[in-house]
C-alpha positions as CSV (number, residue, x, y, z in Angstrom):
1,M,0.0,0.0,0.0
2,I,1.5,3.3,-1.1
3,P,0.8,6.2,1.4
4,K,-0.6,9.4,0.1
5,K,1.6,12.2,1.5
6,F,0.8,15.9,1.1
7,S,0.9,19.3,2.7
8,I,-2.1,21.5,3.2
9,E,-1.4,24.9,1.6
10,K,-3.3,26.8,4.3
11,I,-1.2,25.2,7.0
12,P,2.6,25.9,6.6
13,S,5.1,23.3,7.7
14,Y,8.6,24.2,9.1
15,G,10.7,21.3,8.1
16,P,11.2,18.2,5.9
17,Y,7.8,16.6,6.6
18,N,4.3,16.4,5.3
19,T,1.3,18.0,7.0
20,C,-0.4,14.7,6.8
21,V,-0.1,11.2,5.4
22,L,-3.1,9.0,4.4
23,V,-2.4,5.2,4.4
24,G,-4.8,2.3,4.6
25,G,-7.7,4.6,5.6
26,F,-5.7,6.1,8.5
27,L,-4.8,9.8,8.4
28,F,-1.7,10.7,10.4
29,I,-1.5,14.5,11.0
30,S,1.9,15.9,11.9
31,G,2.3,18.0,15.1
32,Q,0.4,21.3,14.7
33,I,1.3,24.6,16.4
34,A,-0.7,27.9,16.4
35,V,0.2,29.2,13.0
36,Y,-2.0,31.7,11.4
37,E,-2.6,30.9,7.7
38,D,-2.7,34.5,6.6
39,T,0.6,35.7,8.1
40,K,2.3,32.3,8.5
41,K,3.3,33.5,11.9
42,L,2.8,31.9,15.3
43,G,0.2,33.3,17.7
44,F,1.0,33.6,21.4
45,N,-1.8,35.6,22.9
46,N,-2.4,33.1,25.7
47,I,-2.6,29.3,26.1
48,E,-6.4,29.3,25.5
49,M,-6.1,31.2,22.2
50,E,-3.1,29.1,21.2
51,T,-4.8,25.8,21.9
52,K,-7.9,27.0,20.0
53,K,-5.8,28.0,16.9
54,V,-4.1,24.6,16.9
55,M,-7.4,22.8,17.0
56,E,-8.8,25.1,14.2
57,N,-5.7,24.3,12.1
58,I,-6.4,20.6,12.7
59,K,-10.0,21.1,11.7
60,I,-8.8,22.5,8.4
61,I,-6.6,19.5,7.7
62,L,-9.4,17.1,8.7
63,S,-11.8,19.0,6.5
64,E,-9.4,19.0,3.5
65,N,-9.5,15.2,3.8
66,G,-13.3,15.0,4.0
67,I,-13.5,14.0,7.6
68,G,-14.1,15.6,11.0
69,F,-13.2,15.3,14.7
70,Q,-15.6,12.4,15.0
71,N,-13.0,10.4,13.0
72,V,-10.1,11.1,15.4
73,I,-9.0,8.0,17.2
74,K,-5.8,9.2,18.9
75,T,-4.2,12.5,19.8
76,S,-0.8,13.4,21.3
77,I,-0.5,16.8,23.1
78,F,2.8,18.3,23.9
79,V,2.9,21.3,26.3
80,T,5.6,23.4,27.8
81,D,3.8,24.0,31.1
82,M,1.5,21.3,32.6
83,R,-0.1,23.9,34.8
84,N,-2.1,24.9,31.6
85,F,-3.6,21.4,31.5
86,P,-7.1,22.5,32.7
87,I,-7.3,25.3,30.2
88,I,-6.1,23.1,27.3
89,N,-8.7,20.4,28.3
90,N,-11.5,23.0,28.3
91,V,-10.7,24.2,24.7
92,Y,-9.8,20.8,23.4
93,S,-13.0,19.2,24.6
94,K,-15.2,21.7,22.7
95,F,-14.0,20.3,19.3
96,F,-15.4,16.8,20.1
97,H,-18.9,15.5,20.7
98,K,-19.2,15.0,24.5
99,G,-18.4,11.4,25.4
100,S,-16.7,10.6,22.1
101,Y,-13.2,11.6,22.9
102,P,-10.2,9.8,21.3
103,A,-7.4,8.1,23.1
104,R,-4.8,10.6,24.2
105,E,-1.7,11.4,26.1
106,T,-0.4,14.8,27.2
107,V,3.3,15.2,27.8
108,E,5.2,18.2,29.2
109,V,8.3,19.1,27.2
110,V,11.2,21.5,27.6
111,G,10.6,23.2,24.2
112,L,8.6,23.1,21.0
113,P,9.2,24.4,17.5
114,K,9.0,28.2,17.0
115,N,8.8,28.5,20.8
116,A,5.2,27.3,20.8
117,N,3.5,26.5,24.1
118,I,1.5,23.6,22.7
119,E,1.7,21.1,19.8
120,I,-0.9,18.5,18.9
121,S,-0.6,15.5,16.5
122,L,-3.3,13.0,15.8
123,I,-4.5,9.9,13.9
124,A,-7.9,9.8,12.3
125,Y,-9.7,7.1,10.4
126,K,-11.2,7.8,7.0
127,N,-13.8,5.2,6.2
């Protein structure tokens, strides 16, 4: 099975990787940070706004693949300050139907690309 690899023009990447890869019905989305598509710059207003922008960028990628958050089966969240966990959870949960959350881990890290405070990657299923 040959994977379909591509970048979404609206969401810039910052290295030698694809925005997402579709293989065998699974969509793997690379780690996303709070990049604004119009300026291609990172937004750092606060962790709530940064998390919301990351999730909105993921929504664009899912939509470009003809699926939505209901198809997400696994997420990985990387944060630079675990004290922001309750705020992140609050924003994150609003993108999913209550009770239909994917499997997930949240890991505190020393640093993220472009000095972001949060990065989220995920796996979704396209049936």
